[in-house]
N, C-alpha and C positions, 0 to 999 in steps of 0.2 A: 771930505776928500783927504786922503793921505798925501804927504809931500811926494812920495815916490810915484803917485798916480798923475802928477802934473805933467803937462806937455813940456817937451824939451824947449829950451830957448832957441831963438833963431841964430843961425850961423852967419857970420859976416860974408858978404859976396867974395871978398878977397880970399877968404879961407876956402870957399867952395872951389875956386878955380886955381888954387895954389899948385904949382908943379905940372900944370896941363900944357900940352903942346901948342894949343891954339889960344888966342886971346878970348877973354870972356864974351866980348861982343859977337865974335864969330860963332861960338857955341850957342849962345842965346838965339841968334838969328836962325841958325840951322834947326834948333829945336822948335822955334816958332813956325818955320816953314813945314817941318815934319808934322806938327799938330794941325796946322791950317789946311794943308793939302793932302794929308794922309799918304805921304810919300813912303815908299818901301823899296828895298833893294830888289825884291822879286819882280817889280815892274820892269826894271832895266836889264835883268839877267836873262830874260827869255830869248 
């Protein structure tokens, strides 16, 4: 395996959420709900 084929290293959590409007906990909670309950905007816009 060549060095360029290696998977990229993990990005620190602080770096992932840097400059975001909401705290990391809120974003993670919303994503967790979205994935658990299959939420979508289409359900509420009708």
